[in-house]
N, C-alpha and C positions, 0 to 999 in steps of 0.2 A: 350523520348516517353515511356509510361507506357503501358504494355500490360496487359490485364485483363486475370486472370486465369479462365478457364472454368473447371468444374469437371464433367468427364463422369461417369455416373452411370449406373450399371449393375442390371437389373430386371430378376429374374427367374420366368418363366411361368409354370405352371403345369397344367396337364390334358388339353393338346391342342387337339382339335377334330381332327380326322382321315382325315377329308376332308379339314383341313386348310393348306394352303401352306404358305411358308415363306413370300412371298408377301402380302398374306392377314393379317398376324401377323403385318407385316411392316406398312400396311395402317391403321390397327385398331389403332396402337399406333401413327402414324404421324399425326392423326387427332388431337391429344392432345399436341403435342410437336415435337421437332427435333429428330428423330432417327439417331443414328450413324450407327449401324448395327442389324441384327437379324439372329438368328442360330436356328434351330429346330434339337435337337439331333436325330440321327438315333436309337441309343439305347433307352430303356424304363426306367422308373424309377423302384424302387423295387416293387411298386405296380402295373407294367404293364402299366402304362400312359405315354403318350407322354409328352415331356417337352422342353422347349427352353429358350434362352436367348435374350433379347432385351437390346441394349445398347443406352441410352438416352445421347444426347450432353449436358444436364445440369441437375442438381439436381432439380430445379424448375418444368421441365417437369415430371421428375419421381414422384414427389410428387403429381403432378396434376393427373397422370395416377393412381396412388395408391388410391387416394380419389375417383376418378371417377369409376374405375373397381372394386372396392370392392363389391363382391357379383354379379358381372356382369356375365351372361352367354352367350356363342356362341353356336349357333347350338343346342338349347335345353338346 
């Protein structure tokens, strides 16, 4: 039996709106592929913006999200 290798891909999201909860971020990404987990940091970036991480279950999902979310704005 041969097992397929899946590659988990970590995406870094910057400038997350204040009103965005981790569940909202999860569902925004889950619409485009399988999400492994989501984390929004308590700290801020050097620019004072919220940031977080979304781990996708496969590279093809991450590629799809990068293509579709390029230039996309949430909450203004």
